[in-house]
C-alpha positions in Angstrom: -15.0 51.1 -7.4 -11.9 49.0 -6.8 -13.5 47.4 -3.8 -16.6 46.5 -5.9 -14.4 45.1 -8.7 -12.3 43.0 -6.2 -15.6 41.6 -4.7 -16.8 40.7 -8.2 -13.5 39.0 -9.0 -13.6 37.1 -5.7 -17.1 35.9 -6.3 -16.2 34.8 -9.9 -13.3 32.7 -8.7 -15.4 31.4 -5.8 -18.0 30.2 -8.2 -15.4 28.8 -10.6 -13.8 26.9 -7.7 -17.1 25.4 -6.8 -17.9 24.5 -10.4 -14.6 22.6 -10.7 -15.1 20.5 -7.6 -14.8 16.8 -8.5 -17.3 14.1 -7.6 -15.5 11.0 -8.7 -17.2 8.0 -10.2 -14.8 5.5 -11.8 -11.1 5.9 -11.3 -7.9 4.2 -12.2 -5.3 4.1 -9.4 -1.6 3.3 -9.1 0.3 3.4 -5.8 4.0 2.9 -5.1 5.5 2.8 -1.7 8.3 1.6 0.6 7.3 -1.2 3.0 8.8 -1.1 6.5 8.6 -4.3 8.6 7.2 -3.7 12.1 6.0 -7.0 13.4 7.8 -9.9 15.1 11.5 -9.3 15.8 13.0 -11.8 13.3 10.9 -10.4 10.4 11.8 -6.8 11.5 15.5 -7.6 11.8 16.1 -10.0 8.9 13.8 -8.7 6.1 14.3 -5.3 4.5 11.4 -3.8 2.4 12.3 -2.6 -1.1 9.0 -2.0 -3.0 5.3 -2.2 -2.8 3.0 -1.5 -5.7 -0.7 -1.6 -6.2 -2.9 -1.1 -9.2 -6.8 -1.0 -9.0 -10.0 0.4 -10.3 -12.4 2.1 -8.0 -16.0 3.2 -8.2 -17.4 5.9 -5.9 -21.0 6.2 -5.0 -22.6 9.7 -4.6 -22.6 9.5 -0.8 -18.7 9.0 -0.7 -18.7 5.2 -0.3 -16.3 3.5 -2.8 -15.4 0.0 -3.9 -12.2 -1.1 -5.6 -10.7 -4.2 -7.2 -7.0 -4.7 -7.9 -3.7 -6.4 -7.5 -0.5 -5.7 -5.5 3.1 -6.7 -5.4 5.6 -6.5 -2.5 9.4 -7.2 -2.4 11.4 -7.8 0.7 15.1 -8.8 0.7 17.2 -10.6 3.3 19.4 -8.1 5.2 22.6 -10.1 5.2 24.2 -7.9 7.8 21.5 -8.9 10.4 22.6 -12.6 10.2 25.5 -14.3 12.0 28.7 -14.5 9.9 28.5 -18.2 10.2 25.0 -18.4 8.6 25.0 -16.1 5.5 21.9 -16.1 3.5 20.8 -14.0 0.4 17.4 -13.9 -1.2 14.0 -12.3 -1.4 10.3 -12.7 -0.5 8.1 -11.8 -3.4 4.4 -11.3 -2.6 1.7 -11.2 -5.3 -2.0 -10.9 -4.5 -5.4 -9.6 -5.3 -7.7 -7.6 -3.2 -11.0 -5.8 -2.9 -11.1 -2.3 -1.4 -13.9 -0.7 0.6 -13.5 2.9 1.5 -14.9 6.4 2.0 -13.7 9.4 0.0 -14.5 13.1 0.0 -13.4 16.2 -1.8 -13.2 19.0 0.8 -12.7 21.6 -2.0 -11.7 21.6 -5.6 -8.1 20.7 -4.9 -7.9 18.5 -1.7 -9.6 15.2 -0.9 -9.2 12.3 1.6 -9.7 8.6 1.0 -10.0 6.2 4.0 -10.3 2.5 3.1 -9.3 -1.1 3.8 -8.0 -3.6 1.3 -8.8 -7.3 2.0 -7.4 -10.0 -0.2 -5.3 -13.1 -0.7 -1.6 -13.2 -1.3 1.0 -15.8 -2.5 4.4 -15.3 -0.9 7.4 -16.8 -2.6 10.6 -17.2 -0.6 13.7 -17.6 -2.8 17.0 -17.9 -1.0 20.4 -19.6 -1.7 20.1 -21.4 1.6 16.9 -23.1 0.5 18.4 -23.9 -2.9 21.4 -25.5 -1.2 19.1 -27.7 0.8 17.2 -28.6 -2.4 14.0 -27.1 -0.9 13.7 -24.7 -3.8 11.2 -21.9 -3.7 8.9 -21.9 -0.7 5.3 -20.7 -1.2 3.2 -19.4 1.6 -0.5 -18.5 0.9 -2.1 -16.0 3.3 -5.0 -13.6 3.7 -4.0 -9.9 3.8 -5.7 -6.9 5.4 -4.5 -3.4 4.7 -6.1 -0.2 6.2 -5.1 2.8 4.1 -5.2 6.6 4.2 -4.8 8.8 1.1 -4.2 12.5 1.1 -5.2 13.7 -2.4 -4.2 16.8 -4.3 -5.7 17.3 -7.8 -3.7 18.5 -10.8 -6.8 19.1 -13.0 -10.2 17.6 -13.5 -8.9 14.2 -14.5 -5.7 13.7 -12.6 -4.6 13.7 -9.0 -1.7 12.7 -6.9 -1.7 11.4 -3.3 0.4 10.7 -0.3 -0.6 7.1 0.7 -0.1 5.4 4.0 -1.0 1.7 4.6 -0.7 -0.8 7.3 -0.6 -4.4 5.9 -1.2 -7.5 8.0 -0.6 -10.9 6.4 -1.8 -14.1 7.8 1.4 -16.0 8.4 4.2 -15.9 10.9 7.9 -15.5 10.0 10.8 -17.5 11.4 14.4 -17.9 10.3 13.8 -21.3 8.8 11.5 -19.7 6.2 14.7 -18.5 4.5 16.6 -21.7 5.1 18.3 -21.2 8.5 18.6 -24.3 10.6 18.5 -22.5 14.0 16.5 -19.8 15.6 19.7 -17.7 15.8 18.7 -16.5 19.3 15.1 -15.5 18.8 12.3 -16.7 21.1 9.9 -19.2 19.3 6.9 -17.2 20.6 7.9 -14.4 18.1 7.3 -16.8 15.2 3.6 -16.9 15.8 3.1 -13.2 15.4 1.6 -12.2 12.0 3.7 -10.6 9.4 3.0 -6.8 9.4 4.5 -3.8 7.7 3.9 -0.1 7.2 3.7 1.2 3.6 4.4 4.9 2.9 4.4 6.2 -0.7 2.7 8.1 -3.4 -0.1 7.4 -5.8 -1.7 8.6 -9.0 -5.4 8.7 -9.9 -7.1 9.1 -13.3 -10.8 10.1 -13.2 -12.6 8.4 -16.1 -15.9 9.9 -15.1 -16.5 12.9 -12.9 -19.4 15.3 -12.5 -18.8 18.9 -11.7 -20.9 20.9 -9.4 
């Protein structure tokens, strides 16, 4: 009798689990992460990532393909300890941009899902440093294309909310050199390094709200 009851309870929860499986349609997403510079040596040494934030809406088709549209912001600051004592500089690079996202998502069960995608967009990078101000250069603006492959590991809280571990690899279409922040010399770096595109890894967390979802 106990075995039969246990089997019935198991089947009940199995059916319940299947019934609550989410098939997302339109979602609202927020992602916060820490950017880590990993491209050319001067960018990796001089610039220190503080924050990266994205906000976007996403629509998922029944066969797991999804499309998104959103905006992102990134902040890097000058690591003053990486510069020669004779050439102190303080300041930031603010990056604001918009993007479209194309991806593939799937719920493997009622609690866990994965989302693979790539964000493609355009960014405006604003370099503000005291060295540029002292030379009356002011704020330097660099416009560039950005590409960011992403991976999301998603865990649902209920039928309308989920949280994720998010990993991205952003490539921006401009090179970095010390003169971007107002330095007058290469401070020992090879000029070949300056032609390498700006790249950084983003690791963080995200939140998703499901406006529309259909249960199995």
